[in-house]
VEXPATI-235687 format. One record per residue (C-alpha): x, y, z; chain. Coordinates in Angstrom, 2 decimals. Layout:
REM VEXPATI-235687
[[X, Y, Z], "A"]
...
//
This chain:
REM VEXPATI-235687
[[0.00, 0.00, 0.00], "A"]
[[1.58, 3.28, -1.14], "A"]
[[1.85, 6.04, 1.43], "A"]
[[1.44, 9.74, 0.67], "A"]
[[2.94, 12.68, 2.58], "A"]
[[1.72, 12.62, 6.18], "A"]
[[4.80, 13.56, 8.17], "A"]
[[2.92, 15.47, 10.87], "A"]
[[0.33, 12.71, 11.29], "A"]
[[3.12, 10.13, 11.50], "A"]
[[4.89, 12.20, 14.14], "A"]
[[1.74, 12.53, 16.28], "A"]
[[0.93, 8.83, 16.02], "A"]
[[4.46, 7.81, 16.99], "A"]
[[4.28, 10.19, 19.96], "A"]
[[1.08, 8.47, 21.13], "A"]
[[2.78, 5.07, 20.93], "A"]
[[6.07, 6.17, 22.50], "A"]
[[5.03, 6.16, 26.16], "A"]
[[3.12, 3.75, 28.36], "A"]
[[-0.45, 2.95, 27.25], "A"]
[[-2.94, 5.16, 29.09], "A"]
[[-5.84, 5.81, 26.72], "A"]
[[-7.85, 4.21, 23.92], "A"]
[[-7.39, 6.29, 20.75], "A"]
[[-10.02, 6.69, 18.03], "A"]
[[-8.35, 7.24, 14.64], "A"]
[[-11.05, 8.77, 12.49], "A"]
[[-11.56, 10.92, 9.42], "A"]
[[-13.53, 11.26, 6.16], "A"]
[[-13.83, 8.24, 3.89], "A"]
[[-10.69, 7.50, 1.84], "A"]
[[-8.58, 10.03, 3.75], "A"]
[[-5.73, 7.55, 4.28], "A"]
[[-6.30, 6.24, 7.84], "A"]
[[-5.29, 2.65, 7.15], "A"]
[[-2.25, 3.67, 5.10], "A"]
[[-1.14, 5.93, 7.95], "A"]
[[-1.49, 3.17, 10.54], "A"]
[[0.47, 0.71, 8.38], "A"]
[[3.20, 3.31, 7.74], "A"]
[[3.59, 4.02, 11.46], "A"]
[[3.60, 0.31, 12.34], "A"]
[[6.39, -0.39, 9.86], "A"]
[[8.56, 2.41, 11.27], "A"]
[[8.19, 1.51, 14.96], "A"]
[[11.32, 0.19, 16.72], "A"]
[[11.90, -3.56, 16.70], "A"]
[[10.64, -4.12, 20.26], "A"]
[[7.09, -3.31, 19.13], "A"]
[[4.72, -6.08, 18.05], "A"]
[[1.60, -4.88, 16.22], "A"]
[[-1.67, -6.76, 15.76], "A"]
[[-3.77, -5.15, 13.03], "A"]
[[-7.32, -6.59, 12.94], "A"]
[[-9.70, -5.42, 10.19], "A"]
[[-13.41, -6.20, 10.64], "A"]
[[-14.42, -5.18, 7.12], "A"]
[[-15.33, -8.76, 6.16], "A"]
[[-16.93, -9.65, 9.52], "A"]
[[-20.19, -11.54, 8.99], "A"]
[[-21.60, -11.61, 12.52], "A"]
[[-21.71, -13.93, 15.51], "A"]
[[-19.40, -14.29, 18.50], "A"]
[[-17.44, -17.25, 17.09], "A"]
[[-16.72, -15.30, 13.89], "A"]
[[-15.74, -12.31, 15.99], "A"]
[[-13.18, -14.54, 17.69], "A"]
[[-11.96, -15.85, 14.34], "A"]
[[-11.44, -12.25, 13.17], "A"]
[[-8.52, -12.11, 15.62], "A"]
[[-6.96, -15.46, 14.76], "A"]
[[-5.66, -17.49, 11.84], "A"]
[[-4.71, -21.16, 11.75], "A"]
[[-1.09, -21.88, 12.60], "A"]
[[1.45, -24.70, 12.58], "A"]
[[-0.04, -27.65, 14.42], "A"]
[[3.33, -29.41, 14.68], "A"]
[[4.91, -26.63, 16.74], "A"]
[[1.78, -26.45, 18.89], "A"]
[[1.89, -30.17, 19.71], "A"]
[[5.53, -29.90, 20.82], "A"]
[[4.77, -26.96, 23.13], "A"]
[[1.62, -28.55, 24.55], "A"]
[[3.61, -31.60, 25.70], "A"]
[[5.76, -29.40, 27.94], "A"]
[[3.22, -27.05, 29.57], "A"]
[[-0.50, -26.36, 30.26], "A"]
[[-2.67, -25.41, 27.31], "A"]
[[-2.96, -21.70, 28.10], "A"]
[[0.77, -21.25, 28.71], "A"]
[[1.55, -23.26, 25.59], "A"]
[[-0.80, -21.07, 23.53], "A"]
[[0.94, -17.91, 24.77], "A"]
[[4.37, -19.44, 24.12], "A"]
[[3.25, -20.40, 20.62], "A"]
[[2.23, -16.83, 19.71], "A"]
[[5.51, -15.50, 21.11], "A"]
[[7.43, -17.81, 18.80], "A"]
[[5.48, -17.09, 15.60], "A"]
[[4.57, -13.39, 16.06], "A"]
[[6.08, -10.98, 13.54], "A"]
[[6.57, -7.24, 13.99], "A"]
[[3.27, -6.58, 12.15], "A"]
[[0.53, -9.22, 12.27], "A"]
[[-2.81, -9.09, 10.47], "A"]
[[-4.11, -11.78, 12.83], "A"]
[[-2.92, -13.74, 15.85], "A"]
[[-1.70, -17.12, 14.64], "A"]
[[-2.96, -20.10, 16.69], "A"]
[[-3.85, -23.76, 16.01], "A"]
[[-7.51, -24.48, 15.37], "A"]
[[-8.11, -26.36, 18.62], "A"]
[[-6.95, -23.35, 20.65], "A"]
[[-9.22, -21.05, 18.62], "A"]
[[-12.16, -23.34, 19.41], "A"]
[[-11.33, -23.17, 23.13], "A"]
[[-11.38, -19.37, 22.96], "A"]
[[-14.77, -19.47, 21.25], "A"]
[[-16.23, -21.69, 23.99], "A"]
[[-14.92, -19.69, 26.96], "A"]
[[-15.99, -20.57, 30.48], "A"]
[[-14.20, -21.15, 33.81], "A"]
[[-12.24, -24.19, 32.68], "A"]
[[-8.60, -23.09, 32.24], "A"]
[[-8.49, -25.37, 29.19], "A"]
[[-11.30, -23.26, 27.66], "A"]
[[-10.17, -19.72, 28.37], "A"]
[[-12.19, -16.85, 26.87], "A"]
[[-10.85, -14.45, 24.26], "A"]
[[-10.37, -11.32, 26.38], "A"]
[[-8.76, -13.12, 29.31], "A"]
[[-6.36, -14.87, 26.94], "A"]
[[-5.44, -11.64, 25.12], "A"]
[[-4.68, -9.89, 28.42], "A"]
[[-2.37, -12.75, 29.43], "A"]
[[-0.70, -12.61, 26.02], "A"]
[[-0.09, -8.84, 26.20], "A"]
[[1.26, -9.21, 29.72], "A"]
[[3.73, -11.85, 28.54], "A"]
[[4.95, -9.57, 25.75], "A"]
[[5.56, -6.69, 28.19], "A"]
[[7.39, -9.04, 30.58], "A"]
[[9.73, -9.89, 27.70], "A"]
[[10.37, -6.19, 26.98], "A"]
[[8.13, -6.20, 23.91], "A"]
[[5.65, -3.35, 23.34], "A"]
[[2.32, -4.65, 21.99], "A"]
[[-0.02, -2.48, 19.90], "A"]
[[-3.58, -3.53, 19.02], "A"]
[[-5.16, -1.79, 16.00], "A"]
[[-8.85, -2.47, 15.34], "A"]
[[-10.02, -1.17, 11.95], "A"]
[[-13.63, -0.78, 10.73], "A"]
[[-14.84, -1.39, 14.29], "A"]
[[-18.28, 0.09, 13.52], "A"]
[[-19.18, -3.23, 11.86], "A"]
[[-19.68, -4.66, 15.37], "A"]
[[-22.20, -2.09, 16.58], "A"]
[[-25.22, -4.42, 16.39], "A"]
[[-23.48, -7.57, 17.62], "A"]
[[-23.97, -9.33, 20.95], "A"]
[[-21.54, -11.63, 22.73], "A"]
[[-22.01, -15.23, 23.85], "A"]
[[-23.90, -14.16, 26.99], "A"]
[[-26.38, -12.01, 25.05], "A"]
[[-24.81, -8.67, 26.03], "A"]
[[-23.35, -5.96, 23.80], "A"]
[[-20.17, -7.23, 22.22], "A"]
[[-18.87, -3.69, 21.84], "A"]
[[-19.49, -2.93, 25.50], "A"]
[[-17.37, -5.86, 26.59], "A"]
[[-14.73, -5.08, 23.97], "A"]
[[-14.35, -1.47, 25.08], "A"]
[[-14.21, -2.46, 28.74], "A"]
[[-11.39, -4.79, 27.75], "A"]
[[-9.57, -2.05, 25.81], "A"]
[[-9.82, 0.34, 28.77], "A"]
[[-8.37, -2.39, 30.97], "A"]
[[-5.45, -2.92, 28.56], "A"]
[[-4.66, 0.81, 28.49], "A"]
[[-5.76, 2.90, 31.44], "A"]
[[-5.89, 0.14, 34.09], "A"]
[[-3.02, -2.25, 33.32], "A"]
[[-0.95, -0.20, 30.80], "A"]
[[-0.17, -3.41, 28.91], "A"]
[[-0.97, -2.51, 25.33], "A"]
[[-1.60, 0.51, 23.09], "A"]
[[-5.05, 0.38, 21.47], "A"]
[[-6.04, 2.28, 18.30], "A"]
[[-9.58, 2.05, 16.87], "A"]
[[-9.90, 3.25, 13.27], "A"]
[[-13.20, 4.14, 11.56], "A"]
[[-14.82, 6.56, 9.13], "A"]
[[-18.10, 6.34, 11.06], "A"]
[[-17.83, 9.28, 13.47], "A"]
[[-21.44, 8.83, 14.63], "A"]
[[-20.39, 5.40, 15.83], "A"]
[[-17.51, 6.98, 17.78], "A"]
[[-19.84, 9.49, 19.40], "A"]
[[-22.31, 6.77, 20.37], "A"]
[[-19.62, 4.47, 21.78], "A"]
[[-17.89, 7.32, 23.62], "A"]
[[-21.09, 8.26, 25.44], "A"]
[[-22.58, 4.79, 26.02], "A"]
[[-19.34, 3.07, 27.04], "A"]
[[-18.51, 5.88, 29.51], "A"]
[[-15.15, 6.61, 27.96], "A"]
[[-14.71, 10.10, 29.45], "A"]
[[-11.10, 10.35, 30.56], "A"]
[[-10.34, 6.97, 28.97], "A"]
[[-10.25, 7.81, 25.23], "A"]
[[-8.99, 10.49, 22.85], "A"]
[[-9.43, 11.34, 19.16], "A"]
[[-6.84, 11.43, 16.36], "A"]
[[-8.16, 13.05, 13.17], "A"]
[[-6.74, 11.90, 9.81], "A"]
[[-8.18, 14.48, 7.44], "A"]
[[-7.82, 15.13, 3.73], "A"]
[[-4.55, 16.84, 2.79], "A"]
[[-4.01, 20.59, 2.78], "A"]
[[-3.60, 22.33, -0.58], "A"]
[[0.17, 22.57, -0.19], "A"]
[[0.52, 18.87, 0.66], "A"]
[[-1.96, 17.87, -2.05], "A"]
[[0.04, 19.71, -4.72], "A"]
[[3.14, 17.71, -3.78], "A"]
[[1.17, 14.49, -4.25], "A"]
[[-0.21, 15.76, -7.56], "A"]
[[3.41, 15.90, -8.71], "A"]
[[3.88, 12.22, -7.87], "A"]
[[0.75, 11.33, -9.84], "A"]
[[1.86, 13.47, -12.77], "A"]
[[-1.17, 15.78, -12.68], "A"]
[[-0.60, 18.85, -14.85], "A"]
[[-3.37, 21.38, -14.08], "A"]
[[-3.04, 21.40, -10.30], "A"]
[[-5.51, 24.23, -9.68], "A"]
[[-8.16, 22.45, -11.72], "A"]
[[-7.56, 19.17, -9.90], "A"]
[[-7.77, 20.95, -6.53], "A"]
[[-11.07, 22.58, -7.47], "A"]
[[-12.57, 19.17, -8.17], "A"]
[[-11.06, 16.76, -5.63], "A"]
[[-8.97, 18.80, -3.17], "A"]
[[-6.79, 16.73, -0.83], "A"]
[[-8.75, 13.46, -0.98], "A"]
[[-6.15, 10.74, -1.62], "A"]
[[-8.78, 8.20, -2.68], "A"]
[[-10.00, 10.56, -5.40], "A"]
[[-6.43, 11.22, -6.56], "A"]
[[-6.02, 7.47, -7.13], "A"]
[[-9.28, 7.34, -9.13], "A"]
[[-8.19, 10.30, -11.26], "A"]
[[-4.84, 8.64, -11.91], "A"]
[[-6.58, 5.43, -13.01], "A"]
[[-8.94, 7.39, -15.28], "A"]
[[-5.99, 9.12, -16.95], "A"]
[[-4.35, 5.72, -17.54], "A"]
[[-7.37, 4.87, -19.69], "A"]
[[-6.64, 7.84, -21.95], "A"]
[[-8.95, 10.52, -20.56], "A"]
[[-7.64, 14.04, -20.16], "A"]
[[-7.61, 15.49, -16.64], "A"]
[[-10.65, 17.62, -17.43], "A"]
[[-12.56, 14.66, -18.91], "A"]
[[-11.66, 12.39, -16.01], "A"]
[[-12.67, 14.95, -13.39], "A"]
[[-15.99, 15.55, -15.15], "A"]
[[-16.62, 11.79, -15.21], "A"]
[[-15.92, 11.58, -11.48], "A"]
[[-18.23, 14.52, -10.79], "A"]
[[-20.96, 12.99, -12.98], "A"]
[[-20.86, 9.81, -10.87], "A"]
[[-21.28, 11.79, -7.64], "A"]
[[-24.05, 13.92, -9.14], "A"]
[[-25.90, 10.75, -10.16], "A"]
[[-25.54, 9.41, -6.62], "A"]
[[-26.94, 12.61, -5.12], "A"]
[[-29.86, 12.66, -7.53], "A"]
[[-30.61, 9.13, -6.40], "A"]
[[-30.30, 10.13, -2.71], "A"]
[[-32.64, 13.06, -3.27], "A"]
[[-35.18, 10.84, -5.06], "A"]
[[-34.94, 8.25, -2.27], "A"]
[[-35.54, 10.91, 0.36], "A"]
[[-38.60, 12.22, -1.47], "A"]
[[-40.04, 8.69, -1.65], "A"]
[[-39.67, 8.14, 2.08], "A"]
[[-42.58, 8.62, 4.45], "A"]
[[-41.21, 11.39, 6.62], "A"]
[[-42.47, 14.87, 7.37], "A"]
[[-39.20, 16.79, 7.30], "A"]
[[-38.04, 16.14, 3.72], "A"]
[[-37.77, 19.80, 2.75], "A"]
[[-35.97, 20.57, 6.01], "A"]
[[-33.39, 17.85, 5.26], "A"]
[[-32.83, 19.23, 1.76], "A"]
[[-32.50, 22.76, 3.14], "A"]
[[-29.82, 21.57, 5.58], "A"]
[[-27.81, 20.14, 2.70], "A"]
[[-28.32, 23.28, 0.60], "A"]
[[-26.57, 25.30, 3.30], "A"]
[[-23.31, 23.70, 2.17], "A"]
[[-23.60, 25.22, -1.31], "A"]
[[-21.72, 28.31, -0.14], "A"]
[[-19.57, 27.02, 2.75], "A"]
[[-17.33, 24.05, 3.41], "A"]
[[-18.27, 23.34, 7.02], "A"]
[[-20.78, 24.26, 9.70], "A"]
[[-20.93, 23.97, 13.48], "A"]
[[-23.37, 21.42, 14.82], "A"]
[[-26.15, 22.60, 17.13], "A"]
[[-28.51, 20.58, 19.32], "A"]
[[-31.36, 21.71, 17.08], "A"]
[[-30.01, 20.36, 13.80], "A"]
[[-27.75, 17.46, 14.82], "A"]
[[-30.37, 14.71, 14.61], "A"]
[[-31.42, 15.88, 11.15], "A"]
[[-27.83, 16.16, 9.95], "A"]
[[-27.24, 12.52, 10.92], "A"]
[[-29.42, 11.55, 7.94], "A"]
[[-26.81, 12.93, 5.53], "A"]
[[-23.89, 11.73, 7.66], "A"]
[[-25.16, 8.14, 7.47], "A"]
[[-25.53, 8.51, 3.70], "A"]
[[-21.83, 9.50, 3.51], "A"]
[[-22.75, 12.91, 2.12], "A"]
[[-21.47, 14.76, 5.19], "A"]
[[-18.65, 14.03, 7.62], "A"]
[[-19.05, 14.77, 11.33], "A"]
[[-16.01, 15.73, 13.38], "A"]
[[-16.94, 14.98, 17.03], "A"]
[[-13.78, 16.62, 18.41], "A"]
[[-14.55, 20.00, 16.80], "A"]
[[-18.33, 19.68, 16.68], "A"]
[[-18.57, 20.50, 12.95], "A"]
[[-19.93, 18.83, 9.82], "A"]
[[-18.67, 19.18, 6.26], "A"]
[[-19.04, 17.38, 2.92], "A"]
[[-17.14, 14.08, 2.82], "A"]
[[-14.97, 15.41, 0.00], "A"]
[[-14.51, 18.39, -2.30], "A"]
[[-15.99, 16.32, -5.13], "A"]
[[-19.12, 15.70, -3.04], "A"]
[[-19.28, 19.40, -2.24], "A"]
[[-19.35, 20.18, -5.98], "A"]
[[-22.06, 17.55, -6.51], "A"]
[[-24.19, 19.07, -3.72], "A"]
[[-23.95, 22.48, -5.36], "A"]
[[-24.85, 21.06, -8.77], "A"]
[[-27.81, 18.93, -7.66], "A"]
[[-29.33, 21.40, -5.19], "A"]
//
């Protein structure tokens, strides 16, 4: 995954990970702003004593057992059998991960029989539950002078899930993350998402005051964007900025369009046409819905025709969430403002409304 010009964001993230774990950090920002690329870049540049577990829930299909499997992948059964002969199951499982863990891991490697034990849970030490096992694992790493980091990406996928006991899976997960950071200082925890409404809901319902902080990964400034335009070979930088601004995801799309033979102007117009079509569809869908505030919702969106962001008030927040959920607007909970998800979307709003 190519990384684009985020020196200040890299510096801030490394500063967060440099000391002892004390807080859960939400890494958030507009869609396609480069959050995952930033996290991967930082992980690769951490000193060798760090061990990073990057878990992405994008493909999560639901259910507690599948939630457990999101953390783990099947490992070498032969090594596991040798370790199990010498020590209890739980200790052997921890020893196994220590031996096979790399600096950056996209899952925690374990044999299938251990994964099944974690899915079952219970009081039997042979059937230890996921969170208890992970805490023991992180403690072992710190005892060996390793510095574990847990990165959970696309965490909003879990918002409707329940755990094996019928309780909120997210509630238990966030209690566990607070324990890893603020209570035991065993492991840094970063939660990445584009769904800022999810962050706001979790922050309030999980009672995270004093236990969590925000890290915004926004679209690039004009100066930084122009440097990236150079890398992509864009010629009319002012024109490109007017259409897509500092959205890295849109820069990639423009580059791919130009590879097909379109001029920059043609490619940008094609990109805008796609967004305009989406907004016409959203408008038509809204007008078909049985709700009494349709015109009010359209008026709220029209207010962005002449400005790039607006402060959120108690009076309009609930209505604005309609457009936030449709990925038309982005909500920044740290600053209390909303803005279009991208400059291209801003142009589409102005054209459709």
